N, C-alpha and C positions, 0 to 999 in steps of 0.2 A: 759145121760148128755153129752153135747158137750164139747169138749176140746177147749181151746181158746189160741191164740198166739197174743201177742202184735206186731203190724206191723207198723214201722215208715217209713214215706215217705213224699213226697211233690210234688207239681206241677202236671204234667200230669200223674205221677205214681199213684195219688189218684184214678183216673178213672179206671186204670188197676187193682188196688187193689180191687175196688168195684166189678169189673167183676170176679176176682179170688174168692172173698168172696162167690159169687153165686155158683161157682163150688165146693168150699170147704164145703159148707153147705150139699151138696149131700154125702160127705164123713164124715159127723158128726164132722166137724172141723169149728170153727168160728175164725175170725180174728178181733181184735180190732184195727181199722185203726186210726192212729194218724198222722194228717197232721202237720208236724213240723213248717210249716209257720204260723200256728195259735199260736205258742208258742214263737214267736220272741219278745224280745231277748230270746235266747235259754232257754226255759223251766225254768224260774225263780221259778215257783211254784212246780217244780218237778212232773208234771203230768205224765211224762213217767215212772218214778219210781213207782208211784202209780199204774199204769197199770201193771208193772212187778210184783208187790206184788200180784196182782190178778191172772195173767196168768202164771208166772214163766218161760216164754219163749219169745224170741224176734227175729224178722227178721227186718233188715234194708234194705229197698227196694229203689233203686236209679237207675236213668237212666244214671248216670255217669259211667265211667269205674271203675274197682276195685281200691281201695285206694283213691277215690275221696271224694265226699260228705258223702258216707256211713262211711268212716273211721273217718271223723269229728264227725258224729252222734254217732258212737260207743265210741269214746274217751270221748265225753261229758257225755254220759249216763253211761257207764260202769266204767270209770276211775274217772271222776270228781264227779259224783253223786253216785258212789258206787252201781250202779244198778246190778252188777254181783252177789251180795250176795243173790238176790232173784231168781236167775235162777236155774232151775232144769235140763237144757240142754244147750248145747253149743249155743251161739248166732250165727246167720247165716246172710249172706248178699246175696242179689240178685241184681246184677249190670249188666251193659252192658258187653259184652265180650270185652276183650282187642283187638281192631281191628282198621283198617283203616275205615274212615267213608263210609257208604253206599251211593250210588248215586241215589238210587231209593227206593220207598216204599217197594218193595219186600225184599230188603236187611235190612231194619229196623227191621223186625221181627227176623231175625237171629243174628243181631248184638246188638240190644238194649234189655234191660230187658223187659219181657213180662208176660202175664197172666199165661201161661203154666209153665214158670220157677218158678213163685211165688207159684203156686199150688203144684208143685213138691217139692219145698224146705219146704213148710209148712208140707206136708205129711211126708217128710224125718224126720223132727223134731218129729212128732208124732210117727213115727215108732221107732225112737231111744228111745223115752220115754216109749212107751207101744207096743212092737211088736206083742203081742197077739191080741190086739184090732185093731191095724193098721198094718197088715202084709205087707211085702215088695212087692208091686205090680209093681215095676219098675225093679225088678231083671230079668236079661236075663236067660232064661231056656236053 
């Protein structure tokens, strides 16, 4: 049985999330991608909380720096909609690094949120949840 994580994002991060989903399938993890732009005004039907009830885990994935749009999403879902009561693990964020803007495409990968960061954060959640099924593969030996 695959473990699932609710993953909230928008814009160009939706494409990156779909790419990460393919990598995560190989690790027996699936992500339920929710494009919050499809829920404007912000999630009046509480579709995100419905997802949390199923998955009990959440990642807020954003191309903004920490404390930007991901903080807004977390506040809406966890505080206003009481989504925290359905979580079995700590909610996580994947955001851009706090940085000065890159001036070329090569800098984007290292400064903006990316597929590898999302895969790693999803696996980290699953390792916290069940370390026997998802051993720490990122630990330095």
